[in-house]
N, C-alpha and C positions, 0 to 999 in steps of 0.2 A: 831777785833787786839783787844788790852788788856787794860784793865779796869786802870789804877796806882790810886795809892794815891796820893793827894796832896804832899807829901813826897817824892816818887816816884818817880814824877813827877821833879818834884828841884832835885834832887840829879841827876836827869841824866844830865842836866842841868849843873850843878855844876859839874858832871861830866866831863862832854863831855870839862869842860873851861878845866878843869884843865891837860885831856887827850892834847887836843889845846896843851898848854904855855907849856907843858912837848914833845910836836912834839909824839906823841905819836900814833898808826895803829889808825885808824875808823873807824867803820860798817860804812856800804851804811848808814844806819838813819843817823848814826850821824854824815857821812861827809851835811847829807842831812841838818842836823843842826846845823850845821857853817855854813855853809855859811848865814843861818836866823842870826845867834846872829855876825857873820862879820855884814851884812846889823845893829845892833846895839850897835854900841858904849856908848851910855849909858849908856847899863846895862849891860858891862866889869868887872865897878870892884864890880859890888853889886853881876857879876859873882863868880869872886876871894873871896871870903866872905861867905867861905858858915854859918858859926858862927857867924853871925852880920845879916845876910840878912834868912836863913832856914826859919825860923817862921813869922817872920813882915807877919806883912797885912798892903794889902793894899788898899783906900778904896775910889767909888768912891764919898760915901761921904764930902774926904778929897779932891776928884779933884787930888784924885793917882790911875794910868794906877799900875796896876802888872805887872810887868813884864816877871811870870812866863808865866799867861797866854796871855797874848798877843805873848810873843816867841812861844808857844803851838795852836794859834793860828794860825800864820805862819806856823807851820810843821802839822796841821791836811789841810791845804791844797794846799798843797804842798806835801801832800801823794792822797789832790785826784786828785786832777790838772797830777799826778801819771800815775792814774791806768781810771780815768774818770768817778771819784763815783763823787757822781752823775753824768748818761751818760747827757756829752753835759758842762760840766764844765769845762773843758781843752782849746774849743775854745771858749765859755766866759770871761775865763780868757786872752785867750789869745789876744783878740779882744778887751779887755777892758783893758790891756795892752800897747797895740796897737793905744786904743786913746787916754790914758793917762797920755801915752807918757815916761810910767813907769810901768818896774814890780811891784817893789813895790809896791805903791801909788796904781795896782790896786789889790793889796794882803788886802791893808786895808780898801779897797774899797767890796773885798769879806768879808772881819772882819764885817764888819757893818751890812750883808749881813745872817750872820752867826750866831750873835750873838744874833740878832730878831728871824731864826729862832727855836735854843735851847731856847732862852726865850719863846716862842709860846710852843713849844711843850710838856715844863717843867709847866707851868700852866694852859695849855692844858689836859693834862696827855697822849699824843696824841703821835704819832709817828715824823719822821724827816721828811717835807715836803719839797723833792725834786724838785715840781714841782716848788713852790713858796720862794726855795733857787734861783733857775737860775733866774724867774721872776724876782725878785728883784739884781739880778745882770746884768740883762736888763732894769733895769730901770735908776741902775749907768750912762749907754752908753751913757745916756743922749740926 
């Protein structure tokens, strides 16, 4: 895909929210992202105030969740599932969704795994470990 900057990622979501509110046509990616945004009403006011929130920092030290990172991780998982990459993620998320009785909750479980795998890859200067990612999802099934 592409490697957008933090500002480009945020602008994508701000622009998406503006287009949604204006009832403007959306691209396929925007339609996928909007479905995720609509599941997070707690972020709608943020997406409606670009000037206030475009540069804001959210830090784990302050026990804050970065809404842009949260939505981007949902979108990344949705894209992974749509193309079944890594191979097996679609089935793993379907099963996790069934067990959790919620696709959204399953995505949150997957986000924990995805975040851990990204952290490990960065920490060790290695590639993304597909097998460890799928193993983490398997453990979430409990």
